[in-house]
N, C-alpha and C positions, 0 to 999 in steps of 0.2 A: 092772492096771498093777503093783500091789504094791510101789510105791516108798514110802519113808517120807517124811513131811513134805509141804510144799506149796510150789509155786513154778513156775519155768520155767527151762529150760536149752537152750542151743544145742549140737547135736551136732557132731562134727568134719565131717560132710558137710552142714552148714547146715540141718538140720531143727530146728525149735523145738518143744520138748515142754512143754506146760502140764499140770501134774499136781497131784493132791490125794490124799493117803493118810493112813494113821494115823501118829501121831508116832513110835511105837517099833516096833510089830509090823508085819511085812510081810504084811498080809492086806487084802483089799478094795483099793480104789484105783481112780481114774478119771483119764483124761487125754485131751488133744487133741494131735495132732501136725500141725504145719504143715510141709509138705514142702520149704519153702525160706524164706529170710529175706524174699524178696519177698512171699510169702503172709502171713508174720507181720506185715508192715507194714499189712495190712488189719485186724489185731486192734486194736480200740479199747480193750479191757481184758478182764480175766478175773477170776473170783472163785472160789477154791477154798472150797467151803462145808464139806465134811467128806469122809471117805474114800469116800463113796458118791455125792456130787454136786459137779459143777463146772460153771460157766457161763462161756462166752466170748462176747464181742460183736464181730461182724464188721461192717466198714464195707460198706454196700451202697447201691445206687441203685434205686429212689427212697427206700428205707428201710433201716435197719440190721437185722442178723439176729443176735439172741441165740440161741445153741445151748446147750441144757442137756444135759449128759451125766450119766446116772444109772444106777447099778447097784443094782437092788432086792435086798432081802434074800431069801434062799431060804426054802423051806417049813420048813426046820429052825430058822429064827429064831423068837424069841419074838414074841408079839402086840405087846408093847411096842416091840421093835425095828422091826417092820413099821409100826406106827402112827407112830413117830418119823420114819421115813424119809418116809412120805407127807405128814406135817405139814411137814417140812423142804422137800420138793419143792414143795408148794403155796405156801409162803412165797417160794421163789425165783421161781416163775411169777407170783405176785401182784406181785412187785417189779420185773418187767420193764416197760420203757417200753411203754405201750399202742399207740404209733405204730409200733413195730417188729413184725416177723413172727417169732414164736418157733418154734424147732424143738426138740423134746424127743426124745432118743434114749436 
Protein backbone atom coordinates (compact mmCIF):
# COMPACT_ATOMS: atom_id res chain seq x y z
CA UNK A 1 0.00 0.00 0.00
CA UNK A 2 2.84 2.34 0.94
CA UNK A 3 0.62 5.02 2.44
CA UNK A 4 1.88 6.81 5.52
CA UNK A 5 -0.01 6.72 8.80
CA UNK A 6 -3.01 4.70 9.86
CA UNK A 7 -6.73 5.12 9.39
CA UNK A 8 -9.50 4.86 6.85
CA UNK A 9 -10.75 7.00 3.99
CA UNK A 10 -13.71 6.94 1.60
CA UNK A 11 -12.75 7.45 -2.05
CA UNK A 12 -14.80 9.58 -4.47
CA UNK A 13 -16.37 6.40 -5.93
CA UNK A 14 -17.45 5.21 -2.43
CA UNK A 15 -14.76 2.61 -1.78
CA UNK A 16 -13.56 2.57 1.82
CA UNK A 17 -9.84 2.00 2.37
CA UNK A 18 -8.61 0.84 5.79
CA UNK A 19 -4.82 1.17 5.93
CA UNK A 20 -1.75 0.93 8.12
CA UNK A 21 1.69 2.17 7.11
CA UNK A 22 4.80 3.74 8.51
CA UNK A 23 4.43 7.18 10.03
CA UNK A 24 6.91 8.95 7.74
CA UNK A 25 8.51 6.74 5.08
CA UNK A 26 6.49 5.26 2.23
CA UNK A 27 7.59 1.67 2.58
CA UNK A 28 5.69 -1.46 3.53
CA UNK A 29 2.03 -0.94 4.39
CA UNK A 30 -1.12 -3.06 4.37
CA UNK A 31 -4.75 -2.30 3.61
CA UNK A 32 -8.28 -3.53 3.00
CA UNK A 33 -10.57 -2.00 0.42
CA UNK A 34 -14.34 -2.32 0.80
CA UNK A 35 -15.78 -1.83 -2.68
CA UNK A 36 -18.77 0.19 -1.46
CA UNK A 37 -20.14 1.98 1.58
CA UNK A 38 -22.70 -0.86 1.85
CA UNK A 39 -19.90 -3.41 2.34
CA UNK A 40 -18.21 -1.05 4.81
CA UNK A 41 -21.36 -1.24 6.97
CA UNK A 42 -20.42 -4.87 7.69
CA UNK A 43 -17.15 -3.71 9.24
CA UNK A 44 -17.46 -4.02 13.02
CA UNK A 45 -14.04 -2.49 13.51
CA UNK A 46 -10.44 -2.50 12.42
CA UNK A 47 -7.08 -2.22 14.12
CA UNK A 48 -3.94 -1.04 12.35
CA UNK A 49 -1.21 -2.89 14.26
CA UNK A 50 1.85 -1.66 12.39
CA UNK A 51 3.10 -1.21 8.81
CA UNK A 52 2.97 -4.97 8.25
CA UNK A 53 -0.25 -6.06 10.02
CA UNK A 54 -3.84 -4.84 10.06
CA UNK A 55 -6.97 -6.65 11.24
CA UNK A 56 -10.56 -5.97 10.25
CA UNK A 57 -13.62 -7.64 11.82
CA UNK A 58 -16.60 -8.29 9.59
CA UNK A 59 -20.14 -9.00 10.71
CA UNK A 60 -21.18 -12.49 9.67
CA UNK A 61 -23.78 -15.13 10.37
CA UNK A 62 -23.63 -17.27 12.45
CA UNK A 63 -20.24 -15.85 13.54
CA UNK A 64 -18.14 -12.80 12.81
CA UNK A 65 -15.04 -12.96 10.63
CA UNK A 66 -11.78 -11.30 11.63
CA UNK A 67 -9.43 -10.98 8.65
CA UNK A 68 -5.75 -10.39 9.33
CA UNK A 69 -3.78 -8.86 6.47
CA UNK A 70 -0.05 -9.40 6.93
CA UNK A 71 2.97 -8.62 4.79
CA UNK A 72 5.94 -10.65 6.03
CA UNK A 73 9.51 -9.35 5.89
CA UNK A 74 11.60 -10.57 2.97
CA UNK A 75 14.74 -12.69 3.14
CA UNK A 76 16.85 -9.52 3.16
CA UNK A 77 15.39 -8.54 6.56
CA UNK A 78 17.26 -9.12 9.79
CA UNK A 79 16.44 -12.04 12.07
CA UNK A 80 15.19 -9.52 14.63
CA UNK A 81 12.75 -7.95 12.12
CA UNK A 82 11.43 -11.40 11.17
CA UNK A 83 11.05 -12.49 14.80
CA UNK A 84 9.27 -9.24 15.70
CA UNK A 85 6.86 -9.68 12.80
CA UNK A 86 5.91 -13.23 13.78
CA UNK A 87 5.62 -12.26 17.47
CA UNK A 88 3.28 -9.39 16.53
CA UNK A 89 1.25 -11.64 14.24
CA UNK A 90 0.87 -14.26 16.98
CA UNK A 91 -0.31 -11.58 19.46
CA UNK A 92 -2.97 -10.47 16.98
CA UNK A 93 -4.17 -14.03 16.36
CA UNK A 94 -4.20 -14.78 20.11
CA UNK A 95 -6.31 -11.65 20.69
CA UNK A 96 -9.10 -12.68 18.31
CA UNK A 97 -12.43 -13.76 19.79
CA UNK A 98 -12.28 -17.56 19.85
CA UNK A 99 -15.94 -17.80 18.71
CA UNK A 100 -15.08 -16.08 15.44
CA UNK A 101 -13.55 -17.73 12.36
CA UNK A 102 -10.28 -16.03 11.55
CA UNK A 103 -8.76 -15.61 8.10
CA UNK A 104 -5.08 -14.72 7.75
CA UNK A 105 -3.83 -13.44 4.40
